[in-house]
C-alpha positions in Angstrom: -9.8 60.2 76.0 -6.1 61.2 76.1 -3.1 59.4 77.5 -3.0 61.4 80.7 -6.6 60.5 81.6 -5.8 56.8 80.7 -2.9 56.8 83.0 -4.9 58.5 85.8 -7.7 55.9 85.6 -5.3 52.9 85.5 -4.5 51.5 89.0 -0.9 52.2 90.0 1.2 49.5 91.6 2.8 50.0 94.9 6.1 51.9 94.7 8.1 49.1 96.2 6.9 46.5 93.8 7.5 48.8 90.8 11.0 49.3 91.7 11.8 45.6 92.0 10.1 44.3 88.7 10.0 47.3 86.4 12.4 45.9 83.8 10.5 42.6 83.4 7.1 44.1 82.9 8.5 46.4 80.1 10.0 43.5 78.1 6.7 41.6 78.5 4.8 44.6 77.1 7.1 44.9 74.1 6.9 41.1 73.3 3.1 41.3 73.6 2.9 44.2 71.2 5.3 42.4 68.7 3.3 39.2 68.8 0.1 41.1 68.4 1.5 42.9 65.3 2.6 39.6 63.8 -0.8 38.1 64.4 -2.6 41.1 62.9 -0.2 40.9 59.9 -0.8 37.2 59.4 -4.6 37.7 59.6 -4.6 40.5 57.1 -2.3 38.7 54.7 -4.4 35.5 55.0 -7.6 37.4 54.3 -6.0 39.0 51.3 -4.7 35.8 49.9 -8.0 34.0 50.5 -9.8 36.7 48.6 -7.4 36.9 45.7 -5.8 33.5 45.3 -6.7 29.9 45.1 -6.2 27.4 48.1 -3.4 25.7 46.2 -1.7 29.0 45.8 -2.1 29.8 49.4 -0.6 26.5 50.4 2.3 27.1 48.0 2.8 30.5 49.6 2.7 29.2 53.2 4.7 26.0 52.7 8.4 25.7 53.1 8.8 22.2 51.7 7.2 21.6 48.3 7.1 18.8 45.7 7.5 19.2 41.9 5.6 16.3 40.3 7.1 14.2 37.5 6.7 15.7 34.0 6.8 19.2 35.5 9.4 21.8 36.5 9.2 24.2 39.4 9.1 28.0 38.6 9.4 30.6 41.3 8.4 34.2 41.9 9.9 36.4 44.6 8.0 39.6 45.3 6.1 39.1 42.1 9.3 38.9 40.0 9.9 35.7 38.0 13.1 34.0 39.0 15.5 32.2 36.6 15.6 29.2 38.9 14.0 26.1 37.4 13.8 23.0 39.5 13.4 19.4 38.4 10.9 16.9 39.9 11.3 16.1 43.5 11.3 17.9 46.9 12.6 21.4 47.3 12.7 24.3 49.9 11.6 27.9 49.6 10.9 30.9 51.8 7.2 31.1 52.9 5.3 34.3 52.1 8.2 35.7 50.1 8.7 33.1 47.4 5.8 31.8 45.3 6.0 28.5 43.4 4.1 27.0 40.5 4.6 23.6 38.7 4.7 23.9 34.9 4.1 20.9 32.8 6.8 20.1 30.1 5.4 16.8 28.8 2.6 16.3 26.3 -0.7 17.9 27.3 -4.1 18.2 25.7 -6.1 21.4 25.8 -9.8 21.2 24.9 -11.3 24.4 23.4 -15.1 24.2 23.5 -18.0 26.0 22.0 -16.4 27.9 19.1 -19.0 29.8 17.1 -18.2 31.0 13.6 -19.9 32.3 10.5 -19.3 30.7 7.1 -18.8 32.6 3.8 -22.5 32.4 3.1 -23.5 33.8 6.5 -24.6 30.5 8.1 -23.7 30.3 11.8 -22.1 27.0 12.9 -20.6 25.9 16.2 -17.6 23.7 16.9 -18.3 21.9 20.1 -14.8 20.7 20.8 -11.3 21.1 19.4 -8.4 19.3 21.0 -4.9 20.6 20.8 -2.0 18.4 21.8 1.1 20.5 22.6 4.3 20.6 24.7 6.4 23.3 26.3 10.1 22.7 26.0 12.0 22.9 29.2 14.7 25.2 27.8 12.0 27.9 27.0 10.0 27.7 30.2 11.5 30.9 31.6 11.1 33.0 28.5 7.6 31.8 27.8 6.3 32.5 31.3 8.2 35.8 31.4 6.3 37.0 28.2 2.9 35.2 28.6 2.6 34.0 32.2 1.7 30.6 33.6 -1.5 30.6 31.5 0.4 30.9 28.2 -1.9 28.4 26.5 -4.8 30.9 26.9 -3.0 33.2 24.5 -1.5 30.7 22.0 -4.0 27.8 22.2 -7.5 28.9 23.3 -7.6 32.4 21.8 -5.7 31.4 18.8 -8.0 28.5 18.0 -11.0 30.9 18.1 -9.3 33.3 15.8 -8.1 30.7 13.2 -11.5 28.9 13.1 -13.3 32.1 12.4 -10.7 33.0 9.7 -11.2 29.6 8.1 -15.0 29.7 8.2 -15.2 33.2 6.8 -13.3 32.2 3.7 -15.2 28.9 3.0 -18.8 28.0 2.3 -20.8 25.7 4.5 -20.5 22.9 2.0 -16.7 23.2 2.1 -16.5 23.5 5.9 -18.9 20.7 6.6 -18.0 18.2 3.9 -15.5 19.2 1.1 -12.4 20.4 3.1 -13.3 19.2 6.6 -10.6 16.6 6.5 -8.0 19.5 5.9 -9.0 21.6 9.0 -6.8 19.6 11.4 -3.6 20.2 9.4 -4.5 23.8 8.6 -5.1 24.6 12.3 -1.9 22.8 13.3 0.1 24.7 10.7 -1.4 28.1 11.7 -0.8 27.5 15.4 2.7 26.3 14.9 3.6 29.1 12.6 2.7 31.8 15.1 4.2 29.9 18.1 7.5 29.4 16.2 7.6 33.1 15.5 6.5 34.5 18.9 6.7 31.7 21.4 9.3 29.2 20.1 9.1 27.0 23.2 5.6 25.8 22.3 5.4 22.8 20.0 2.0 21.9 18.5 1.9 18.1 18.0 -1.6 17.6 16.6 -5.1 19.2 16.4 -8.3 17.2 16.4 -11.5 19.1 15.2 -14.9 17.6 15.8 -17.7 17.9 13.3 -19.4 21.3 13.7 -23.0 21.7 14.7 -25.1 23.3 11.9 -28.8 24.4 11.8 -31.3 21.5 11.8 -32.9 22.3 8.4 -29.5 22.5 6.7 -28.4 19.3 8.4 -31.5 17.5 7.0 -30.7 18.7 3.5 -27.1 17.5 3.9 -28.4 14.1 5.1 -30.7 13.9 2.1 -27.8 14.8 -0.2 -25.7 12.2 1.5 -28.4 9.6 1.2 -28.8 10.3 -2.5 -25.0 10.3 -2.9 -25.0 6.9 -1.1 -27.6 5.6 -3.5 -25.6 6.7 -6.5 -22.5 5.1 -5.0 -24.4 1.9 -4.4 -25.7 1.9 -8.0 -22.1 2.5 -9.2 -20.8 -0.2 -7.0 -23.5 -2.6 -8.3 -22.6 -1.7 -11.8 -18.9 -2.4 -11.0 -19.9 -5.8 -9.5 -21.9 -6.7 -12.6 -19.0 -5.6 -14.9 -16.6 -7.5 -12.7 -18.8 -10.6 -12.9 -19.1 -10.3 -16.6 -15.4 -9.8 -16.9 -14.8 -12.9 -14.7 -17.2 -14.9 -16.8 -15.5 -13.8 -19.9 -12.1 -14.7 -18.5 -13.5 -18.1 -17.5 -15.0 -18.6 -21.0 -11.7 -17.6 -22.6 -9.8 -19.9 -20.2 -12.2 -22.8 -20.9 -11.9 -22.1 -24.7 -8.1 -22.0 -24.4 -8.2 -25.2 -22.5 -10.3 -26.9 -25.1 -8.1 -25.5 -27.9 -5.0 -26.7 -26.1 -6.6 -30.1 -25.7 -7.6 -30.2 -29.3 -4.2 -29.0 -30.3 -2.6 -31.8 -28.2 -5.0 -34.4 -29.7 -4.3 -33.1 -33.2 -0.5 -33.2 -32.6 -1.0 -36.7 -31.2 -2.9 -37.8 -34.4 -0.3 -36.1 -36.6 2.4 -37.9 -34.8 0.5 -41.2 -35.2 0.0 -40.5 -38.9 3.6 -39.5 -39.3 4.6 -42.7 -37.5 2.4 -44.7 -39.8 3.8 -42.9 -42.8 7.4 -43.6 -41.7 6.5 -47.2 -41.0 4.8 -47.4 -44.5 7.9 -45.8 -46.1 10.1 -48.4 -44.3 7.8 -51.2 -45.6 7.8 -49.7 -49.1 11.6 -49.5 -49.0 11.8 -53.1 -47.9 9.3 -54.2 -50.6 11.1 -52.2 -53.2 14.4 -53.7 -52.1 12.8 -57.2 -52.3 11.2 -56.5 -55.7 14.5 -55.0 -57.0 16.3 -58.1 -55.8 13.7 -60.3 -57.6 13.8 -58.1 -60.7 17.6 -58.1 -60.7 17.6 -61.8 -60.3 15.1 -62.2 -63.2 17.1 -59.8 -65.3 20.3 -61.7 -64.6 18.5 -65.0 -65.4 17.1 -63.7 -68.7 20.5 -62.1 -69.5 22.2 -65.4 -68.9 19.5 -67.2 -70.9 20.0 -64.8 -73.7 23.7 -65.4 -73.6 23.1 -69.1 -73.5 20.7 -68.9 -76.4 23.2 -66.9 -78.5 25.6 -69.7 -77.9 23.0 -72.4 -78.5 21.0 -71.0 -81.4 23.3 -72.1 -84.2 22.0 -72.5 -87.8 22.2 -76.3 -87.5 20.2 -76.2 -84.2 17.7 -73.8 -85.7 17.3 -76.0 -88.7 16.8 -79.0 -86.5 14.2 -77.2 -84.5 12.5 -76.1 -87.7 12.5 -79.5 -89.1 11.1 -80.9 -85.8 8.4 -78.2 -85.8 7.5 -79.0 -89.4 7.5 -82.7 -88.6 5.2 -82.2 -85.7 2.8 -80.1 -87.8 3.0 -82.0 -91.1 -0.2 -81.9 -93.0 -1.1 -83.5 -96.3 -3.2 -81.6 -98.6 -5.2 -83.2 -101.3 -6.9 -81.4 -104.2 -6.3 -79.3 -107.2 -4.9 -76.4 -105.2 -2.3 -76.3 -102.5 -2.1 -73.7 -99.6 -0.7 -70.3 -100.5 2.3 -70.8 -98.2 4.6 -73.4 -99.4 7.7 -74.1 -97.4 10.6 -75.1 -99.4 13.5 -76.6 -97.7 15.9 -74.5 -99.7 14.2 -71.4 -98.6 14.6 -72.5 -95.0 18.3 -73.1 -95.6 18.8 -69.7 -97.1 17.0 -68.1 -94.2 19.1 -69.9 -91.6 22.3 -69.0 -93.4 21.3 -65.3 -93.4 20.4 -65.4 -89.8 23.7 -67.0 -88.9 25.5 -64.4 -90.8 23.7 -61.6 -89.0 24.5 -63.1 -85.6 28.2 -63.4 -86.5 28.3 -59.7 -87.5 26.6 -58.6 -84.3 29.2 -60.6 -82.2 32.0 -59.0 -84.1 30.7 -55.5 -83.6 30.2 -56.2 -80.0 33.7 -57.5 -79.6 
């Protein structure tokens, strides 16, 4: 059906009425067409956004007033092009449908990478159930990072990178090393590997820490490890018991030595006490001996002095006349009368006594002269 036929079938208004209101009906038709066009455009755009974007993105696209939460910054795209405008937390305005907004976290956040399969150097497949990566995007590098890697930048530098580094690590180590020997080093190795590549290619991303959970290994191998760990535990228990016994023996030895030293010290003190007592007794005896010797010396000196004086007195007293007198008195006291034909062999003659006394007196005089 062409336009001429459409106009022919449409009822025509009266000529008089058309002349009076022709301008108003034309404006109404134009407004109706414009509004219909806008409604159709909004419906098509809404259907497209609902099919291709999330509800939060749709709300961000339709809203004029939006809020940037604390710990985030606001990033904007206009016509798909990333803008250099970065807004701080708070309320902000934007153009609906034209400007798109996304909040980007700039505080510490934790990404959990789950179910990471890898094969060890010996060909055993193991699985890391969860690895947590704590990281932060610096505010000054938000624009460059999103320009190069998009809003989901952590998919590239956290999730994908963790898978790659874990597989690299497992392929160069045996199951024993991954599961036991060097398991405590995996956290630091993963952190260093992630931070090294981020520093080189995405300097705004800072890796704070990496936490790796124990991997899941085949059940048969796990039982073997448990048996090995049980045996190792028994050995450690035996070693610890041995250490305890040695420690107890050492303690007993130290106690015995301490007791012996105490007894020796007591004996030494007692011995020193006895020696001091003996020394005191000896000194006391020496003092008594000195006193006795002084007393005896005094007595001896007195006797000597007495005898010396007596001797001097005797020298003065023992004159020949005195000696003759004493001789005569002795003879007189011991006079015996002998009768018979023989007399005793000894015969005392008075003249002999006189000669003896004279000689004695002479000797005494010569001694006195020689002494003088």
